C-alpha angles and dihedrals in degrees: 000000000000122000121232113260123215109211112245097009095115091046091050091049092051091049088058093047098260117136105224094194143008139191119253122225086265091058094252116141111237116198121206112240114259090238090059092050091049092051093048092049090048089052087056091051096258117130110216105154095134143006093274093053091046091052091048092047091050091051093047092048092049091050092047090050092052092046090056105082096207138354110274093229127030119182121213101204110209087353093300109130115207118227110283120225117212116194122203138157098218129064106250114214091205134359129179122199123192136171114225109209119234097231098057113009096172103031131097115281092014098122139060123215120227121215126218108246104176143355130200138165125233133182122223122178092342095311127109120226130182118222113203116189120206132189137194119225099209137045119264123235117242115280147078106293131183126235112217130183135187123197122205 
């Protein structure tokens, strides 16, 4: 017997940090029941009772993600900073991103420059956004650092 599948429900769950499936110790993929995913999403304030609500929630989440310029917290595991996506609706002529180090935010040598790796445009809900991806060439020291950007 196959269970009904609501298009986009697993994607919506993943976008809210819910793992919709896992692999058992035998290597078998186990999928969470749709009802469980719906209840978890509801607990997070996301209505996903049917396909229309799932589609609307996916669109709202995508728009909210694009309207957030950069993630509020980015973790550099073992000092390795992942590429940073910056979302914006205008086309910046020039942008400079730096990371000010915690130990000496104003002193010489206390910041790392990030370099733009890629840019692409995407449309969400009829609006065009540019996604600029930046990377850092060297590992960061331990600490709570601050991402700064200047747009020209």
